[in-house]
C-alpha positions in Angstrom: 150.6 59.3 88.6 147.9 60.9 90.5 149.9 64.1 91.0 150.8 64.1 87.3 147.1 63.7 86.4 146.3 66.7 88.7 148.6 69.1 86.9 146.7 69.3 83.6 143.4 69.4 85.5 144.5 72.3 87.5 145.8 74.1 84.5 142.6 73.6 82.6 140.6 74.8 85.6 142.8 77.8 85.9 142.4 78.5 82.2 138.6 78.2 82.5 138.6 80.7 85.4 140.8 83.1 83.3 138.5 82.7 80.3 135.4 83.3 82.5 137.0 86.5 84.0 137.9 87.6 80.4 134.3 87.1 79.4 133.0 89.2 82.3 135.5 91.8 81.5 134.6 91.8 77.8 130.9 92.0 78.7 131.5 95.0 81.0 133.6 96.6 78.4 131.1 95.9 75.7 128.3 97.4 77.8 130.4 100.5 78.5 131.2 100.8 74.8 127.5 100.6 73.9 126.6 103.3 76.4 129.6 105.4 75.1 128.6 105.0 71.5 125.0 105.8 72.2 125.9 108.9 74.1 128.2 110.0 71.2 125.4 109.3 68.7 122.9 111.4 70.7 125.4 114.2 71.1 126.1 114.2 67.4 122.4 114.4 66.6 121.9 117.3 69.1 125.0 119.1 67.6 123.5 118.7 64.1 119.9 119.4 64.8 119.6 121.3 68.1 123.0 122.8 68.9 121.5 125.3 71.4 120.7 122.3 73.7 124.3 121.2 74.1 124.7 123.4 77.1 121.4 122.2 78.5 122.8 118.7 79.3 121.5 117.6 82.7 123.8 115.0 84.5 122.8 113.0 87.5 125.3 110.3 88.5 125.8 108.1 85.4 122.5 109.3 83.9 122.1 112.3 81.7 119.9 113.9 79.1 119.3 117.1 77.1 116.3 119.3 77.9 114.4 121.9 75.9 112.0 123.9 78.1 108.9 125.0 76.1 107.1 126.5 79.2 108.3 126.9 82.8 104.8 126.3 84.1 102.5 128.0 86.6 104.8 130.1 88.9 102.1 130.0 91.7 102.0 126.2 91.7 104.2 124.1 93.9 106.9 122.1 92.1 106.6 118.4 91.7 109.6 117.8 94.1 107.9 119.8 96.8 106.8 116.6 98.4 106.1 113.0 97.5 103.0 113.1 95.3 101.1 111.6 92.4 101.6 113.3 89.1 99.3 113.6 86.1 101.4 114.2 83.0 100.8 114.0 79.3 103.6 112.6 77.1 104.6 111.5 73.6 107.7 109.5 73.0 109.5 109.3 69.6 112.8 108.0 68.3 115.1 110.5 66.7 113.5 109.7 63.4 110.3 111.1 64.8 108.5 107.8 64.8 105.9 107.7 67.6 106.9 105.0 70.2 104.5 105.8 73.0 101.7 108.3 73.2 98.7 109.3 75.4 97.3 111.3 72.5 94.5 110.0 70.3 95.4 112.2 67.3 99.0 110.9 67.3 97.9 107.3 67.7 95.5 107.7 64.7 98.2 109.3 62.6 100.5 106.3 63.0 97.7 103.8 62.6 97.6 102.5 66.2 94.5 104.3 67.5 91.8 102.1 69.1 88.4 103.1 70.5 89.1 100.9 73.5 91.9 103.2 74.7 91.2 106.0 77.1 93.6 108.7 75.8 94.2 110.7 78.9 97.4 111.9 80.7 99.3 109.3 82.7 99.0 109.2 86.5 101.9 107.9 88.6 103.5 108.2 92.0 106.6 110.4 92.1 108.3 110.2 95.5 111.8 110.6 96.9 112.7 107.3 95.3 111.6 106.1 91.9 108.8 103.5 92.1 107.9 102.9 88.5 108.4 106.0 86.4 110.8 106.1 83.4 114.1 107.2 84.9 114.4 110.2 82.6 111.0 111.6 83.4 111.6 110.9 87.1 114.9 112.7 87.1 113.4 115.7 85.3 110.5 116.0 87.8 112.5 115.5 91.0 115.6 117.6 90.2 116.6 121.2 89.5 117.1 121.7 85.7 119.9 124.1 84.9 119.7 126.0 81.6 122.8 127.2 79.7 123.6 130.9 79.6 123.1 131.4 75.8 119.9 129.3 75.8 118.5 131.3 78.7 119.3 134.6 77.0 117.8 133.4 73.7 114.5 132.2 75.2 113.9 133.9 78.5 111.5 136.6 77.2 109.8 134.4 74.7 109.1 131.5 77.1 108.9 133.3 80.4 112.1 132.2 82.2 113.0 134.2 85.2 116.0 132.0 86.3 118.5 129.6 84.8 117.4 127.1 87.5 114.1 125.5 86.9 111.8 123.1 88.8 109.0 121.4 86.9 105.5 122.1 88.2 101.9 122.0 86.8 102.0 123.7 83.4 105.6 122.9 82.7 106.3 121.6 79.2 109.6 120.1 78.3 111.2 117.9 75.7 113.8 115.4 76.9 116.4 113.8 74.7 117.4 110.6 76.6 119.7 107.7 76.0 118.0 104.3 76.2 119.4 103.3 79.6 117.3 106.0 81.3 114.2 105.4 79.3 113.7 101.7 80.1 112.2 99.0 78.0 109.9 100.7 75.6 107.8 98.1 74.0 104.2 97.7 72.8 102.1 95.5 70.6 101.5 98.1 67.9 97.9 98.5 68.8 96.9 99.2 72.4 98.0 102.5 73.7 99.4 103.4 70.2 102.7 101.7 71.0 105.6 100.5 68.9 108.8 98.8 70.1 112.0 100.8 70.3 115.1 98.9 69.4 117.7 98.6 72.2 120.4 101.2 72.3 118.3 103.9 70.6 117.9 107.4 72.1 114.4 108.7 72.6 112.7 112.1 72.4 110.1 112.6 75.1 107.6 115.5 75.0 106.1 115.9 78.5 103.6 118.3 80.1 102.9 118.3 83.8 99.1 118.6 84.2 98.6 118.4 88.0 99.9 116.9 91.2 98.1 115.3 94.1 99.5 114.8 97.6 96.4 112.8 98.6 94.9 111.0 95.6 92.2 109.4 97.7 90.9 112.9 98.7 91.0 114.0 95.1 89.0 111.1 93.7 86.6 111.2 96.7 85.9 114.9 96.0 85.3 114.0 92.3 82.8 111.3 93.2 80.8 113.5 95.6 80.7 116.4 93.1 79.5 114.0 90.4 76.6 112.9 92.6 75.7 116.4 93.7 75.6 117.6 90.1 73.4 114.6 89.0 70.5 114.8 91.4 72.0 115.3 94.8 73.7 113.1 97.4 72.4 111.8 100.7 74.8 110.0 103.1 73.6 107.6 105.7 75.3 106.8 109.0 74.6 104.4 111.9 77.4 105.9 114.0 76.6 107.5 117.3 78.1 110.7 116.1 77.0 111.3 112.5 78.7 113.6 110.0 77.0 116.8 109.3 74.0 116.3 106.9 74.0 112.5 107.3 70.8 110.7 108.1 70.3 107.6 110.3 69.9 104.3 108.4 66.3 103.9 107.3 64.3 101.1 108.9 62.5 100.1 105.7 60.7 101.4 102.6 58.0 103.1 104.7 60.7 105.2 106.4 60.7 108.8 105.2 64.5 108.7 105.0 64.5 105.6 102.7 66.0 106.2 99.3 62.6 105.4 97.7 61.1 108.3 99.5 63.8 111.0 99.0 62.5 113.3 96.3 65.5 115.7 96.3 68.4 113.2 96.5 69.1 110.7 93.8 72.3 109.2 95.2 72.5 107.5 98.6 75.1 105.5 100.5 75.1 101.9 99.3 76.5 100.8 102.7 76.8 103.2 105.7 80.1 101.6 106.8 81.8 101.9 103.4 82.6 105.4 102.3 81.8 106.8 98.9 80.0 103.9 97.3 76.8 105.5 96.2 73.7 104.1 94.4 70.9 105.7 92.5 67.9 103.4 93.0 65.6 105.5 90.9 67.7 105.6 87.8 66.0 104.4 84.6 66.9 104.6 80.9 65.3 107.7 79.4 66.3 109.9 82.3 68.3 113.0 81.6 71.8 112.2 80.5 74.6 112.3 83.1 76.3 115.6 83.6 80.1 115.2 83.5 82.4 118.0 84.7 84.9 117.4 81.9 83.3 115.1 79.2 85.9 113.0 77.4 86.6 114.0 73.9 89.3 112.8 71.5 88.4 114.5 68.3 87.5 111.1 66.9 84.0 109.5 66.7 82.1 108.9 68.8 83.9 111.2 71.4 84.4 114.0 68.9 83.8 117.2 70.9 82.0 118.9 73.8 78.5 117.9 72.9 79.4 114.3 71.9 78.9 112.7 75.3 75.3 114.0 75.6 74.6 112.6 72.2 76.1 109.2 73.1 74.0 109.0 76.2 70.8 109.8 74.3 71.6 107.1 71.8 72.5 104.6 74.5 69.3 105.4 76.4 67.2 104.8 73.2 69.0 101.5 72.6 68.5 100.3 76.2 64.7 101.1 76.1 64.4 99.3 72.7 66.2 96.2 73.9 65.0 95.8 77.5 61.8 97.7 77.2 60.8 100.9 79.2 60.4 100.0 82.9 56.8 99.2 83.5 57.0 100.7 87.0 56.7 104.4 87.3 58.5 104.4 90.6 60.8 101.8 92.2 58.3 101.3 95.0 55.8 99.9 92.5 58.2 97.1 91.3 56.8 94.0 93.0 59.9 91.8 93.2 62.3 90.4 95.7 65.7 91.9 96.4 68.8 90.0 95.2 70.1 89.7 98.7 73.5 88.1 99.5 72.6 84.6 98.2 70.5 85.5 95.1 71.9 84.9 91.7 71.6 88.0 89.6 71.9 88.2 85.9 73.3 91.6 85.2 73.6 93.8 82.1 75.9 96.8 82.7 77.8 99.7 81.3 81.0 100.7 83.0 82.3 104.2 82.7 84.8 106.7 84.0 83.6 110.0 85.5 84.3 111.8 82.2 81.8 109.4 80.5 84.2 107.2 78.6 82.9 103.6 78.4 85.6 101.1 79.4 83.4 98.0 79.5 79.9 96.7 78.7 78.3 93.4 77.9 75.4 95.0 75.9 76.0 94.6 72.2 74.0 97.7 71.2 76.2 99.9 73.4 79.3 98.3 71.9 78.1 99.2 68.4 77.5 102.8 69.5 80.9 103.4 71.2 83.2 101.0 69.5 81.6 100.6 66.1 81.8 96.9 66.3 80.9 93.9 68.5 84.1 91.8 68.9 82.5 89.3 71.2 78.8 88.8 71.7 77.7 89.9 75.2 75.8 87.8 77.7 74.4 88.6 81.1 77.0 88.5 83.9 75.9 86.0 86.6 76.7 87.4 90.0 75.9 86.0 93.5 77.2 88.6 96.0 78.3 86.2 98.7 80.4 84.3 96.1 82.2 87.4 94.9 83.6 87.7 91.4 83.1 91.4 90.8 84.6 94.6 92.2 83.8 95.2 95.9 81.4 98.0 95.2 79.0 95.5 93.6 79.1 93.5 96.7 77.7 96.4 98.7 75.2 97.6 96.1 73.7 94.7 94.3 72.1 92.8 97.3 69.8 95.8 97.8 68.6 95.8 94.2 65.4 94.2 93.1 65.1 91.6 90.3 64.0 93.6 87.2 65.4 96.8 88.5 67.6 99.5 86.9 70.1 101.4 89.0 73.3 103.4 88.7 76.3 103.1 90.9 79.4 105.2 91.5 82.4 104.3 93.6 85.9 105.4 94.5 88.8 103.1 93.6 89.1 101.8 97.1 86.1 99.6 96.3 87.2 99.0 92.7 90.7 98.7 91.2 92.6 100.6 93.9 95.9 102.3 93.8 97.3 99.9 91.2 94.5 100.2 88.6 94.3 97.7 85.8 96.6 97.1 82.8 95.1 97.4 79.3 95.4 94.3 77.2 94.6 92.9 73.8 94.1 89.1 73.7 93.5 87.0 70.6 92.3 83.4 70.8 92.1 81.1 67.8 90.0 77.9 67.8 89.1 75.5 65.0 86.8 72.6 64.3 86.8 69.9 61.7 89.9 67.9 60.8 93.3 69.0 59.7 94.2 68.6 56.1 97.3 66.5 56.8 97.0 63.7 59.4 94.5 63.0 62.2 96.0 63.2 65.7 95.1 59.5 65.9 97.1 58.7 62.8 100.1 60.6 64.2 99.9 58.4 67.2 99.5 55.3 65.0 102.6 56.3 62.9 104.6 56.5 66.1 103.3 53.0 67.1 104.2 51.6 63.7 107.7 53.0 63.9 108.3 51.9 67.5 106.8 48.4 67.4 107.5 47.8 63.7 111.1 48.9 63.9 111.9 46.7 66.8 109.7 43.9 65.6 109.5 42.1 68.9 109.9 38.9 66.8 107.9 36.1 68.4 105.3 38.5 69.8 104.4 39.5 66.2 104.1 43.2 66.8 106.4 43.8 63.9 103.9 42.3 61.5 100.8 43.5 63.1 101.2 47.3 63.5 102.9 48.0 60.1 100.3 46.1 58.2 97.1 46.7 60.1 95.9 49.9 58.5 98.1 49.5 55.4 96.7 46.0 54.4 93.4 45.8 56.2 90.5 45.3 53.8 92.9 45.1 50.9 94.5 48.5 51.5 91.2 50.4 51.9 92.7 52.8 54.4 95.9 53.5 52.5 94.7 56.5 50.6 92.4 57.7 53.4 95.1 58.0 56.0 98.1 58.4 53.7 96.9 61.6 51.9 95.1 63.2 54.8 91.4 63.4 55.8 89.9 66.1 53.5 87.3 67.5 55.8 86.9 71.3 55.9 88.4 73.2 58.8 86.7 76.3 60.3 88.9 78.7 62.3 87.5 81.2 64.7 89.6 84.2 65.8 88.3 86.0 68.9 89.9 89.2 70.1 89.0 90.7 73.5 90.2 94.1 74.6 90.4 95.4 78.2 90.8 99.1 78.6 93.5 100.5 80.9 92.2 101.8 84.2 94.6 104.2 85.9 95.4 104.1 89.6 92.9 105.9 91.9 90.2 106.0 89.2 86.5 106.3 90.3 84.0 104.3 88.3 80.4 104.7 87.2 78.0 101.9 86.3 74.5 101.6 84.8 73.1 98.3 85.8 70.0 96.2 84.9 69.2 93.1 86.9 67.1 90.6 84.9 63.7 89.6 86.5 63.9 86.4 88.6 63.3 83.2 86.7 60.0 81.6 87.4 
């Protein structure tokens, strides 16, 4: 009997295994079919719309795409695949119906209705090494491999576009359009707002316009140079060092405010080391609203207010300066030395108002409502002073080095490399919406829902001699002659107020230096 019982069990188990293997086989076949059909669809579209690109098909293993080369780039610049490097590149991705999916361009985002003033529309910045560490596979393959152009395509466009060979390596200045199947594009999704994104349905090819702007073998050196140059062009830079062997031009750490080398006494250098042991965190202790606007090497402009054109940034800074003076008052002290106040120190609790910017002037964060109104045209959330005690942390590392040396009631400006800010990872941009309400719902109170559960549980089972069956069903229904029947049965008709709060955090790219304008409130009495 036991053996007989085992036979059908074995058979059913074997059948299950066969069925499972069949499912796996079907899944693999289905995936292969999807890829095949998508490739056929893309080829058909190219044949109908861009037939000259058929011979420009680039195949790398099981991945491939069609390429149209608009410009070969700067012939004197090293190609991207010359070494592992960081690449700055502009792009716009669309489906084959030309709907924008992803873009780094303000004008396109505005055209499709996804533009936001919280987004920093600048080229992307990502690592491009010998192995892919986060780039879309199609863009990575294009930047790291030789692109081979078809003979007829080369003959047709060589003179017009400046081709000198059918074999091409992308480099700064190169502009290409890639027609890629979805499997080498990755998951292209967005929330329809931030970054001007829309979601791309699975299994859909994508058209990627891409321009290589620059490459950097040492991104730390690049941003460090940018920070130093910013300080030099905005009043001069003085570096302090307590090392036995100081760098050229560095001064020994000042002993106190009476020291001629103290920042208070330097008349030809506005920016100084915030900490002599931490490189490229600089503070301007003499900054005040009303000073000349900052000078930016390449002021941010998007063609859209407030960052319209070349002169927009200076106008924004003047308006912000006026707003700061109106709100906080013009500093009563003519010189920082005249401000009679204690320094924050490591244990002091500072209430800080700030404006956070990139070195092109774009404002990525502020808790000052007047500034929000100027740059965003709205105040989504009312700002309040940021409470900061250096020894407790809670802010970027640069603040830890700079804020303790500030006085209560002082204005200052601060610039830092990413090492003391958001580092090589940067910070993802986000849009968060929170909904809260007060008052009562228009159906049942939470308490009544609980009561209904109790009535059902205890009343249904009755518990006979314990009397729960008679007590719970009739307590609110019959109490005081049914007074509560209409009250709880039809809902409590109080008004409900709903508050929707949307907060937006701007994307901060990897290796991005930051600039801050800071005001520390006077100490409380």
